N, C-alpha and C positions, 0 to 999 in steps of 0.2 A: 504493499499499500503504498502509496504516495504522500509525499508531506503536506500538499496543498488539498488535499480532503478531509484532513481532520478540522476539529472542532476549534481546538485551542490552541493557539500560535505559539503559546508558553513553551509546550511540551517539546519544539521544533530542536535540532540540533543545528545551532551555527558553525559554519566555518573556522576553526581558531586563525586568527592573524599570525601572521608568518612576522611581521615588525611590531613590538610590544611596543608601545608609548612610553620614552624616558623622559621623566621630569627631574627639569635642573633645577639645584636652589637658588635662587634670585634671594641676594641679600638685602635688605630692605634697606632704604637709603632712610638715615638720622634724621630725625625733621628737626629742624629750628625752635625753641622758643621764643614767643613772643615776648616782645621788649617790656611792652606793656600788662603783663600777665598779674595779677594779686593775688594776693594768698589770703586764704578767707580764715577766719578763725572766731568759733563757736565759743560764744562768751554765755555761761548760767548763770542767769539773775532770777530774782522771786518775783514776785507778782507786783508789787507795789514798785520797784526798781523798772520794769517792763513796761508799766503805766506811765509810769515818770519819763520815760524814755521818747516814748509813742507821743505822748502830749506835746514833748519840746520838741520833737520830728516834725510834728503835725505845725504849731507855731512860723520853724524855718520853711517850711514847704518842701521838706526832704522823707524819704523812707526811715526807716528805722535803721536800717544796715547805713545806709549815707550817714545819717547822723552819728550814730557809733563811731565809724571810720572818721569820721571829722572831729570827736571829740577825742578817740584814741590818737590821731594827729597831731591836736592843739595840745593836748596833753604833755605828751612825749618833747615836746620844744621846752617844757620847763623841767627845772632839778629833777632831781630824784627828792630830793631833802620836803618836796614838797606833799608828799604820797603818802601821808600816814596810814597803818594799817585799818583797811574799814572794819568799822563796827558791826556790819553786817558779814557774816560767816561765809566762805567761800564754799557753795557746795555744789557736784560737778552733774546733781541730777535734775535741775530744776529745768526751765523754761529756756531755751535758748536765743541771744541775740548774734546774728553774723556780723561782721565787722571785715571788710577787706580792704587788705592794704599792697601796698608796692614791696617789691624787694628792698629797696633802701629802708622804707619803713620796717618791717619785717626783720632788718636786718639791726634796726634800732631799736627794739622792741626786746630782741635777744641781748643787749646791753642792758636795758632794763632791768632784765632778769637776773644776769647776772649781779649786778647792784641791790637786787631785794635777796637774792639770796634763794628764788625758786627751780624749781625743777620743771614748772610748767609754762611756757608762753601763756596758756590760756587764764593762770591766774594771776600773770601781770596784766597781760591785756582785763581781766578784772578790777584788778586795784587801779589803775588807770582811769576806769571806765566810770568806774562809781563813785569817785572824787571828781572828777570832769561833771559828772551830773548834778551831785551835789550844788559844786558851784556855780552850775549853768544856774539850778534851778534858786539859790538865792539872789542870784541878779533878778530874775523875773520880778 
């Protein structure tokens, strides 16, 4: 019986190919990193601080992320002596607010981290952000 008369073509035997296809390893080209790439830091804040941040961001017509980034940027221009340890304890499981810093600002945050003696950049950013939030709140 020939293969043409069968109902299911899946069971047809196909002739083997003489030339198997060889796959060549193509090296991937390393992509350059963008110059304006920003580092995202998630800073945990309690509900009161998030509310305060959102109110102040609304007054300045910014998003909370933009405003948190702005406060950290301005806060890092000050000396580290003006950042006392906040009275509100740092807890990593609360609501988070994002701050996006440039490469230079991220390295400057690392310098503050070494000055404060912290092991976490999030904790350093938290300390600067909380101080700046209260300072901005008092000025309003």
